[in-house]
Every structure is written in C-alpha cells, then in structure tokens.
C-alpha positions in Angstrom: 46.4 102.2 46.9 48.8 105.1 46.3 52.1 104.4 44.6 55.4 105.9 45.8 57.0 108.4 43.3 60.6 107.2 43.3 61.6 110.4 41.6 60.4 112.5 44.6 63.3 114.2 46.3 63.7 112.6 49.7 64.4 114.7 52.9 65.8 111.9 54.9 69.4 110.4 54.8 70.6 107.3 53.1 70.6 104.3 55.5 74.3 103.6 56.1 76.4 102.5 59.0 77.0 106.1 59.9 73.2 106.7 60.1 72.8 103.9 62.7 75.8 105.1 64.8 74.5 108.6 64.9 71.0 107.3 65.7 72.3 105.4 68.7 74.2 108.5 69.9 71.0 110.6 69.4 68.8 108.2 71.3 71.3 108.0 74.2 71.5 111.8 74.2 67.7 111.8 74.4 67.9 109.9 77.7 70.8 111.9 79.3 69.5 115.2 78.0 65.9 114.6 79.0 67.0 113.4 82.5 69.3 116.5 82.8 66.4 118.9 82.4 63.7 116.9 84.3 65.9 115.6 87.1 69.2 117.5 87.4 67.5 120.9 86.8 64.6 119.7 88.9 62.0 121.0 86.4 59.9 117.8 86.7 58.5 115.6 83.9 55.6 117.8 82.9 57.4 121.1 82.5 60.3 119.3 80.8 57.8 117.7 78.4 56.3 121.0 77.5 59.8 122.5 76.8 60.9 119.6 74.7 57.5 119.4 72.9 57.9 123.0 71.9 61.3 122.3 70.5 59.9 119.2 68.8 57.2 121.2 67.0 59.6 123.9 65.9 62.0 121.3 64.6 59.4 119.4 62.7 57.9 122.6 61.3 61.4 123.6 60.1 62.1 120.1 58.6 58.8 120.0 56.8 59.2 123.6 55.4 62.7 122.8 54.1 62.7 122.0 50.4 65.7 119.7 50.4 67.5 117.3 52.7 69.6 119.1 55.3 71.5 116.8 57.7 71.7 119.2 60.6 67.9 120.0 60.5 67.1 116.3 60.2 69.2 115.2 63.2 68.1 118.1 65.3 64.6 116.9 64.7 65.6 113.3 65.6 67.1 114.6 68.9 64.0 116.6 69.6 61.8 113.5 69.2 64.0 111.4 71.5 64.2 114.1 74.3 60.5 114.7 74.3 60.0 111.0 74.2 62.1 110.5 77.3 60.3 113.1 79.4 56.8 112.2 78.0 57.3 108.5 78.8 58.6 109.3 82.3 55.6 111.6 82.9 53.2 108.9 81.8 54.9 106.0 83.6 55.7 107.8 86.9 53.6 111.0 87.3 50.4 109.5 85.9 51.1 106.2 87.7 50.3 103.9 84.8 53.6 102.1 85.2 56.2 100.9 82.7 54.1 98.0 81.5 51.1 100.2 81.1 53.1 102.9 79.3 54.7 100.4 77.0 51.4 98.9 76.1 49.8 102.3 75.4 52.7 103.5 73.3 53.0 100.3 71.4 49.3 100.6 70.5 49.7 104.2 69.4 52.8 103.2 67.3 50.9 100.4 65.6 48.0 102.8 65.0 50.3 105.3 63.4 51.8 102.7 61.1 48.3 101.5 60.2 47.0 104.9 59.4 50.1 105.8 57.4 49.8 102.6 55.3 46.0 103.0 55.0 46.3 106.6 53.8 49.3 106.4 51.5 49.8 102.8 50.7 53.3 102.5 52.1 55.5 103.2 55.2 58.6 103.9 53.2 61.7 105.0 55.1 63.3 106.6 52.0 60.9 108.5 49.9 59.9 111.2 52.4 59.3 114.4 50.4 55.7 115.5 50.5 54.1 117.1 53.6 51.6 114.4 54.3 54.2 111.6 54.2 56.6 113.5 56.2 54.0 114.2 58.9 53.3 110.5 59.2 57.0 109.9 59.3 57.7 112.2 62.2 54.6 111.3 64.3 55.6 107.6 63.9 59.1 108.4 65.0 57.9 110.4 68.0 55.8 107.4 69.2 58.7 105.0 68.6 61.1 107.2 70.6 58.6 107.5 73.5 57.9 103.8 73.4 61.6 103.1 73.5 62.0 105.0 76.8 59.1 103.1 78.5 60.3 99.8 77.1 63.9 100.4 78.2 62.8 101.4 81.7 60.5 98.4 81.9 63.3 96.0 81.0 65.8 97.5 83.3 63.6 98.1 86.3 60.3 96.1 86.3 61.8 93.0 84.6 64.8 93.3 86.9 67.5 93.0 84.2 69.3 96.2 85.1 70.9 98.6 82.6 73.6 96.2 81.5 71.0 93.4 81.0 69.0 95.8 78.9 72.0 96.7 76.8 72.6 93.0 76.2 69.0 92.3 75.4 68.5 95.2 72.9 72.0 94.9 71.5 71.3 91.2 70.8 68.0 92.0 69.1 69.8 94.5 66.9 72.4 91.9 66.0 69.6 89.6 65.0 68.2 92.3 62.7 71.6 92.8 61.1 71.8 89.0 60.5 68.4 89.1 58.9 69.5 92.0 56.7 72.5 90.0 55.5 71.1 86.5 55.1 67.3 86.7 54.7 64.8 88.2 52.2 62.7 90.0 54.9 61.6 93.3 53.3 64.1 96.1 54.1 61.3 98.4 55.3 60.4 95.9 58.0 64.0 95.5 59.1 64.5 99.3 59.1 61.6 100.1 61.3 62.4 97.2 63.6 66.0 98.5 64.0 64.8 102.1 64.3 62.4 101.2 67.1 64.9 99.0 69.0 67.8 101.6 68.9 65.6 103.8 71.2 65.4 101.4 74.2 69.0 100.5 73.5 69.9 104.1 73.8 67.6 104.5 76.8 69.3 101.8 78.9 72.8 102.9 77.7 72.0 106.5 78.8 70.7 105.3 82.2 73.8 103.2 82.6 76.0 106.2 82.0 74.3 108.6 84.4 72.5 106.6 87.1 74.1 106.1 90.5 76.5 103.3 91.0 74.3 101.6 93.7 71.6 101.5 91.0 73.9 99.8 88.5 75.1 103.0 86.6 78.4 104.8 86.3 77.2 108.0 88.0 78.5 110.2 85.2 77.3 113.8 85.0 74.2 114.1 82.8 75.5 117.4 81.5 78.9 116.0 80.6 77.5 112.9 79.0 75.0 114.9 77.0 77.7 117.3 75.8 80.0 114.5 74.8 77.2 112.7 72.9 76.3 116.0 71.2 79.9 116.4 70.2 80.1 112.9 68.8 76.9 113.5 66.7 78.4 116.7 65.4 81.7 115.1 64.6 79.9 112.3 62.7 78.0 114.8 60.6 81.1 116.7 59.8 83.4 113.8 59.0 80.9 111.7 57.2 78.7 114.0 55.0 75.3 112.5 54.4 73.2 112.4 51.2 69.5 112.2 50.7 68.0 108.7 50.4 67.0 107.3 47.0 64.5 104.8 45.9 61.1 103.7 47.2 62.3 102.0 50.4 60.8 98.6 49.6 
C-alpha cells in the first residue's frame, strides 16, 4: 500500500470555516447557474452539460498543470464541478427518464467506485495531500461524482420524497450539524468526516439554490437565477479576498 508523502506540496486549501462557507456558496451557485443556462436561457440539459463539461475539463487541466496552490483556480474548478453536476444530473434524471431515485442510486455507485479505486490504487483518500497528477485526478473525478450526486439527491428529497425545498434544507442542514458534532466530540477519522460533509454540502446547496429561484407556488422565492448567481459569485469572490487561503498541510488522516 502506498504511503502519503506529507512533505508533498498540496494544491488544495486548508479546511477551515471559510472553506465550508465558500463551498456552500459554490454548490448553491452550481444550482442557480446551471438552471440559468439550461432553463432560463432555454439551452436544455444536454447542451448545457456539454458547455459546462468543457469548462470543467479546462479548469481541471489548468488546476493539474499548476505547480502550486492557487485559490482562484481551485474554486473556479469547484464551481465548474458543481455546475456540470447540476445539468448532468438533471439530464440523467429528466431527459433520460431514470428518475431521481435511479439517478441517485447510479451516482452513489459511481462515487463509491471512485473512492474504492482511489484507495486501491494509492492507499488513501486524503483530502489534504493533493499534489501529484494521479492523486489530483482521483480527487477531481471523485468531487465531480459527489457534486452530481448532490443534485440528484437534493431533487429526490425535495420532489419525490415530498419534503420540499425548506424540508430539504432542514434535513441536509441537520446532517451537517451532526457531522460538526462528530468532529468536535468523537474520534471518527477526519477524512471520513470531511468527505461526508463535502458530499452533503452539495444537496444542501442544491435545495437552497432551488429555494431561491423556483416559483413561489412550488415552494421557492422566485428570485432571478441570474441575480442569485451573480450575488453568490460576488460572495465567493469577497470571501477569497477578505480571507486569504493557504495550502493544506499534513496527510489528511
């Protein structure tokens, strides 16, 4: 089993409160931004997925080619994963007709397979020591699956399960609070808690984004998708400017 080189320069940020706040903004932006292109611009899920997939591949290529951690490149890549995840999940759930439950099951399987192959190949699924190309590729593929799963899971909770957007916010917000409690008062490995929180922030952002821009008679606030997306993008930018981020250290265990 391969060992993690703790001296390897990491190209991901330290896991701080700012990280999680920006992550939630980014996942919410993925929902409003993805819907703005696929629905408001009426490009459809397939065309929108192709557009965002291209942006995703360019962003990941740029991130992998970078020698050091660059906060703006990292978060642009995160946003790219969450927007392509939104339209890809919607395309699978709605256009292909497999439904939210089918899409959630498929994506959960792909996510589990990604974790399995990552651990089988490198001996770890560290969230901190991401510096070599192979590890970083596993990292971003896993994140892309988690972001796509989050959209399907959020839609399934709000629509199929009948909990609505506010119900989804309470459910996923409550699960995130449980993870925070586990971080503070248990000895559960940090890597497990990190990936659990990382995965759950996506459906939380999905239902929050839908709550902001869906019609009032569907349980939303009917805000403009363009306005909501620009405000969220502004908040992310403000967070990066006001709270400069540093590269993560350590093995991530």
